[in-house]
N, C-alpha and C positions, 0 to 999 in steps of 0.2 A: 660508511652512511648507514641508518636504523632501516629496517624494513618498515618503518611505518613513514618514514622521508618517501621513499621510494613507491610507496602503495598507499594510500588514502584508505583507512579500516571501512568496510563494509560492512554493518549488520542486517543479517533477513532476520525478520521475525517471521513465526509462523504459529498463529493461533485457530486453537482446534478445540471444537464437541461433537463427539463422536463419528468420527472422521474413519472408523478401520478400514475402510475399503481405499481411502484415498493418501495419507498421512505416508505412508512410507515412499510414497512415489515422490514427493515433495524432499522427503528427508535424504533420499539417493540420490537427488537431483543438484542441493545443496553440497553435500558432500563431496560429489563430485566435480565441482567447480572448481577449474584451473585458475584462483584466484589467493594470493600468497598471504591477506591480512583480513582475514574474513574473520566473524562471532557470527553465530549460529543460536539463536534464544526461540524455544518453541513454551507456547502459553497455550495449555491444554485448563478447561473447561470444567474437570473433573467427571468427565469421559467414562462412561459404564459399558459400552459396546468391546471393551478390548482393547481402546484405543492404545490406554494406559500401557499396556501389555509389552505394545510397539515402541513406544516411546523408552521406555526402559531399557530395550536393547541394544540402544544407542544413546543412553543417558551419557554414558564416557566422551562422546564424541559431539555435546553440546556445551554450547560455551555455558547456557543457563536451561533450569529445564521446571517450567510451575505446573501443578497439578492443583487446582482449587476451585471450588465454586467464581461465580464472576455476573457481573450485571448483561453480558451481552457481549458482542464481539468487540465492540467500540473502548470499552472497558478493561475487553482483555489486549486488543492492541495496545492503550495508553500503559496497562504495567508491562509489557514487553519493552513501549519507548521508554518507560522510567531507567530500565536494566542496561539498555544502550550506554555505550561510553558516549561523551558530551561530542566527540569531537569526531564521529564518525561519521557516515552517510548510512542511511537507515531506507529499508526494502521490505515490505509486507507481501508477503505469500500467503496465500489462504492451503489448507488441504486440499492436495490435486493439482496445485498450480506450481509451473515450473519456470526455469528463468532461459531463456534459449542462448544468449548470450548477453554479457555484460560490455557496458560499455568501455573502454580504455580508461582509467580513472587518471593516468598522468595527464591527460588533456588538460581534465577538468579541476586542476588539485586547487583551486581558488572558487569552486561553483557554488552556489546554495543549492540549488537545486538541476537534476539532470532526469529526462527523461527519455522514453521510448513506447515505439508501438505493443499493442497488445494483440496476442492472437487468440481467438476466441471459436476456433475449430470450428465447425458449419457456418457458424455468423461471420467467419472471414478474418477480420483485419480491424481491429480497430485503431485508426490512426490520431493519435494523441497529439493537438494542439495548446496554444497558448494565447487566444486572440478573442473577437467578440464572442464565440461559442463559448468562452470560458463563464461570461457573464449570466448565460440562457441555462446552462446546463454541464456537468462536470465532464470536463474534456481532456484531464489525464488521469488514467488509471495506475494505482497506486502500486501496482504489480510488475510495472516498468518506470518510475519514480523512484530516484534514490534524493533522502530529502537529509542535507547536514544538520545535525543537534541539533550543535549550538546555535541556530537559529530560533529555535522554537523548543528553549530544553525543557519546559514542563509539560504531560502530558497534553497532545493535541485536540483531540475527538471529544466533543461536547455529546454526552448523553442524554444530551436532549431530543437528537434523532439517531431515530432507530436504523435507519438504513440510509441515507445523504450524509453523515458524520463526515465523510471522508471528504464529499462533493464542499463541505462547509469550510474544510483545514484548506482545501485550496484555494479556492476564495480569498480569504484569508491571509494567507502566504501572495498571490495577485495581490491586494489591496495593500498589501505594506508595501509593497515594491520589491519583494523575491525577484533574481533575476533565476528564471527556467531558460535550462539552454536544453535541447533536440538533441540527443546523437544519434545519427539515419542506422547504427549499427543493434541498438540498446531494444532488446524483444525480449518478455517475455509471452508466458501460454498460459490463461485462465483458466481454468474449468470450468466445463456451464454452470450455474445452478447457484452461483456464490450470492449473496445479500445484497449485490449494487444492483443484480439483474432484475428484480424485484421494481415493478413500475410504481413507485408513490408519487403521484404528480404534486398534492397538496403538500407534502414538505419537502419534497424537491422548490416549489414556490417560497415556503415559509425560509430556507437555507437566502435565498436570491433577496426576498424582501429584510431580512436581517442585515445580511452585508450590503445591500445594495440600494433599500429602499423602495418604495412602491408604484415609482413610475417603472424602474426597470424589471418590477418584480408585474408589471402587465406587460409588460415587454414580451417577459417571459413565458406566461401566459400563453399570451395570442403567438409564440413562435410554437410553445408542445401543442396546441390546435391545430395549426396548420400543417406540423408533421402527422397528425392524426388522418387529414385529409384526403 
């Protein structure tokens, strides 16, 4: 019995641009994960601050390393997605993010999406959930979300969204009937200052209206307003 049958492949994709002070932390974390069937792809947006020099030190330990200009974070994430094995489970980590604990993949060999919680430093822990909140806002963060590529072979992130393309992807998966399974032990740490920390209510509402129409969009707008009160 080969290793792929015993341990479903995980592909971790890290995208980075000018992350000289944070990228090595993520690289070391991923390379030290105790998982026997792991690919690691790094997509660099042609950094100018010394990031590329750090990446080159680890080049032989990476499955793929791309260094070239891109159209932003989601374009870079799409590039990584294209390179991943079609039967792998894909996890995105930004520069400075870390996996705290992976799920026991042997429990989820036929799963489509496996997700967990995300530690946010001083802001506490983001408790990921799939339910009514998923209609209104991004309720699962990609740092603790493993998606089987075969359910969406083509690059998943729409470049029309600058901040919430991951939210859009999550909503499309949920809407299509993909099963999300939560593993209570699956956790990652997200470094403060990521793209999704930026608050862009207008773009978030555009995502909701695109996927669920104007009525749910109105309810989302009301929900956002009440959150501020």
